[in-house]
N, C-alpha and C positions, 0 to 999 in steps of 0.2 A: 747271846751272840749278836753282834751288830753287822747286818748285811749291807749297810749303806756304804757307798763309795764317794769320796770327795772328788768331784769332777770339775766343778766350775765355781771359782771363788766369787764371781760376780753375781751369783744368784739367778742365773738364766735358765735353770732347769725347771721345766713345767711340773707343777704338782697337780695330780689328778685325784679328784674325789668323786662323789656320786654324780656330780653335775659337770664333769669334764674338768677343764683347767680351772683351778681355784686360786692359784698364785704361783710363785716361783721360789726355788730353793737353791742352795749351793751344793747339795748332795743328791745322789740318785740311789734308788733301791731297785731299779730295773735297768738293764743295759741292752735291751732288745725291744722291738715293738711288742706291746703287751695289750691283750684284749681284756677289757674291763666291763663290768655291769655295775651301774650305780646301785648301791645297797640301801642308802638312807636318804630321806627327804623327798621333797616334791618331785624331783626328777629320778627317783629310784626306778630302776628298770631301763634307764638309758644305757646305750652301748657305746663304748669309746675304744679307739685304738690309739695307743700312745706313740710318740716318736721313739726312736731307739733308746734314748736316755731320758728317764723320767723318775719322779717320785710318786708312788701310789699310796694314798692314805687308806685307813681302814674303813672309809665310807664307800669303798668300791670292792667288788669281788673280782679276783683275777681268774680268768677263764683259762684252764689248762686243757690242752688237746694234743693228740698225736699228730705231728706234722707230716707223717707218712700217709695218713688217712684223710686228713682234712686240711685245706689251706686256711691260713689265718684270715685272709681277706674274705674268703668265701664264708667262713663262720661269722665274721663281722657283719656281713650283709644279711646272712640268714637270721642272726639274732636280732638285727634291727627290724626285720620283717615280722617278728613275733611280738605281740603286745605283752611284754614282761610285766607291765604295771598291774595286769590282772592278778598277778601273784603277790601283790603287796599285802601288808597286814591290815589295811583299812583302819588304821588308828590315826590320831592327830598327827603323828610323825610317821609317815609311811616307811616301811622297812621290807626289804626282800631278803630272805635267808637263803643260803645255799640249799638247804633241805627242800625248799619250795621249787627250785629250778633244776635240781639234779635230774629229775625224771622227765624233763622236757625232751621231746623227740625232734631231731633236726634231720631233714632228708639229706643224705650224703650221696650225690651222684659220683660217678667215676672221677678220679683225680683230674683227668684231662678235661672233663666236662665242667668241673669246678673252675678250672682255669679260664675256660671260654665264658662262663657265666660272669666271672669277675671282670673279664675284659669288656664284655658288653655293658655291664652295669656302670663301670667307670667311664666308658664312652658316652653313655646316656647322661651321666652326671656332668661330664665335661660339656656336652651339648646344652644341658640346662643352665650351666654357669654362663656360657656364652649368651644364651637368650636373656638371662637375668641382667647381664652387663649391657646388652643392647637396649633392654627396657629402661634401665637407669639412664642411659644416654638420651633416649627419646624423651623421658620425663624431664630431664634437665633442659633439653632443647625446647620443649613445650613451655616450661616455666619461663624461659627467657623470651620466647616468641610472643606470649600473651601481651605484655606491656607494649611491645613494638607494634603489634597489630592494632591495639587500641589507639596508640598514638597516630598511626596512619589513618585509621578510621576517622578520628576527630579532625585530621588535617584534610580529609576528603580525598585521600590518595588511593583508596581501595577500588573505587568504581569511577568510571568517567563522570565528570561533573558538567552540569549545564552551566554555561558561562553566565547565565542570568541568575543563578542561585546565589544566595548569600553564603559566604564561608561560615562554617560551623562556629569558629571562634567569635565572629561578629554576632551570630545569632545568640550565642551564650551570653555575651556582654549585654546585648540588647534586652534579653530576658531578665538578667540580673538587675538591670537598672529600671525596668518598667514598674509603674506604680502598682500593677496587679501582681507583682512577684510576691510570693508568700513571705511573711515576716520570718526572720531568723528566730528559731526557738531557743530559749535560754531559761534561766531560772526566773521565776516570778519574783518581783520585788516585794520585800516585806513591808507591810504597813507599819508605820511607827506611831 
């Protein structure tokens, strides 16, 4: 029986494997957010939550749970906090089987407390995202500022100048033309 549904003829449906999104497809085999654990490869044990419409490959294990007892987002964060890689097969191609993770225990607080935990975790992640964006902006500004500061320094515009001092550009020209200036290094000429 084919459970896939043709949803999007443009191929915009994300395909999830053991490492998250691995490509795009024009069909879906899940039509609700689905919790996955990477099953095969270097990233086995990684935890993903698909968008509502996705294709899940056999390189990922689908996590089934009772939505009356545990919230999907709470379980997502709880599974991310567990080092699932410790359960891989330690072979050249790491693999996690369902048998190895079925027995894992996850603390399940009351449903309302799960809701609050998810809210707080999402708030902290949003804060971290804002900090990351500000850091990227500061790094970009610093990258642009360095050449401008160097240019001002060589023009003598960073500190007050003594009117009797020679401008830096003149000093550099004089040093370059002086007979004691070091010779330019180049390839040694071959003797013929």
